[in-house]
C-alpha positions in Angstrom: -65.4 49.7 26.1 -68.9 48.2 26.7 -72.1 49.8 27.9 -75.3 48.1 29.1 -78.4 49.8 30.5 -81.4 48.5 32.4 -84.6 50.4 33.2 -86.7 49.0 35.9 -89.8 50.0 37.9 -89.0 51.5 41.3 -90.5 48.6 43.2 -89.0 46.3 45.8 -90.1 43.3 43.8 -87.8 44.3 41.0 -84.6 44.7 43.0 -83.5 41.0 43.2 -84.2 40.4 39.4 -82.3 43.6 38.5 -79.2 42.7 40.6 -79.2 39.2 39.3 -79.3 40.5 35.7 -76.5 43.0 36.6 -74.4 40.2 38.0 -74.6 38.4 34.6 -73.3 41.5 32.9 -70.3 42.0 35.2 -66.9 41.6 33.5 -64.9 38.4 33.7 -62.0 40.0 35.6 -64.1 40.3 38.7 -63.8 37.3 41.1 -66.8 35.9 43.0 -66.1 38.0 46.0 -66.1 41.1 43.9 -69.3 40.1 42.1 -70.9 39.4 45.5 -69.9 42.8 46.9 -71.1 44.7 43.8 -74.4 42.8 43.7 -75.1 43.4 47.4 -74.1 47.1 47.1 -76.3 47.7 44.0 -79.2 45.9 45.7 -78.8 48.2 48.7 -78.7 51.3 46.4 -81.8 50.2 44.6 -83.6 49.5 47.8 -82.7 52.9 49.1 -84.0 54.5 45.9 -87.3 52.7 46.3 -87.7 53.1 50.0 -86.3 56.6 50.6 -86.3 58.2 47.2 -89.8 57.2 46.2 -91.3 56.4 49.7 -92.1 52.8 48.6 -93.2 51.1 45.4 -93.7 53.7 42.6 -94.7 53.9 39.0 -91.5 55.8 38.4 -88.4 54.0 37.0 -84.7 53.7 37.9 -82.1 53.5 35.2 -79.0 51.4 35.9 -76.1 51.8 33.5 -73.0 49.6 33.5 -69.9 51.0 31.7 -66.8 48.8 31.3 -63.8 51.0 30.5 -60.1 50.4 30.3 -59.0 50.2 33.9 -62.3 49.4 35.5 -66.1 49.4 35.8 -68.6 52.2 36.5 -72.2 51.6 37.5 -74.7 54.5 37.5 -78.1 54.6 39.1 -80.4 57.4 37.9 -83.7 58.3 39.5 -86.1 61.2 40.1 -86.9 60.4 43.7 -86.0 62.4 46.8 -82.2 63.0 46.9 -79.9 61.6 49.6 -79.9 64.2 52.4 -76.9 66.5 52.4 -73.9 65.0 54.2 -75.4 61.5 54.6 -73.2 59.9 52.1 -70.0 61.6 53.4 -70.9 60.4 57.0 -71.1 56.8 56.0 -67.6 55.2 56.2 -65.9 52.1 57.7 -66.5 53.4 61.2 -70.2 52.8 60.6 -69.5 49.1 61.0 -67.8 49.6 64.4 -70.5 48.7 66.8 -71.2 45.9 69.3 -73.8 43.7 67.6 -74.8 42.3 71.0 -75.8 45.8 72.2 -79.2 45.9 70.6 -80.2 49.2 72.2 -77.3 51.0 70.5 -77.3 49.4 67.0 -76.9 52.1 64.3 -80.2 53.1 62.7 -78.9 54.8 59.6 -76.0 54.7 57.2 -75.2 50.9 57.1 -76.4 50.6 53.6 -74.4 53.7 52.4 -71.3 52.4 54.1 -71.7 49.0 52.5 -72.0 50.7 49.1 -68.9 52.7 49.7 -67.0 49.6 50.9 -67.7 47.8 47.7 -66.4 50.5 45.3 -63.2 52.5 44.9 -65.1 55.7 44.3 -68.6 56.8 45.0 -70.0 60.0 43.6 -73.5 61.5 44.0 -75.2 64.6 42.6 -78.6 65.9 41.8 -79.2 68.1 38.8 -82.6 69.2 37.3 -84.5 66.6 39.4 -82.3 63.7 38.5 -80.2 61.9 41.1 -77.0 60.2 39.8 -75.1 57.7 41.9 -71.8 56.8 40.2 -70.0 53.7 41.6 -66.5 53.0 40.3 -64.6 49.8 40.7 -61.0 49.7 39.4 -59.0 46.6 38.4 
């Protein structure tokens, strides 16, 4: 079992560096496609925290924890921003990607990022308790 933790300012300029650092911490059993999917999903999650949770760059921080356990990997993001609106995470699924990309007037406005996060992991859990939002992302072998 291995645990790593990063704490970063809730700022857009920090997202790329944080996801690159996370990629370097990912376990060897992940192939390149798995690493790419996780890196992209975590970048989307961090971007959502900064943009929607804090309303833009903030002096607040985001904690990112990586837990490698027998059977898989868990990544947690913890923040004190505005929580994900009720039902939004549940609504985001693979059907979110079923749209005609040439029909610009009817492109989905919300949920693509959350659907992308859910597609990269086997399990996605979210809760808010005492002002702390916890997004748990689980990837199994």
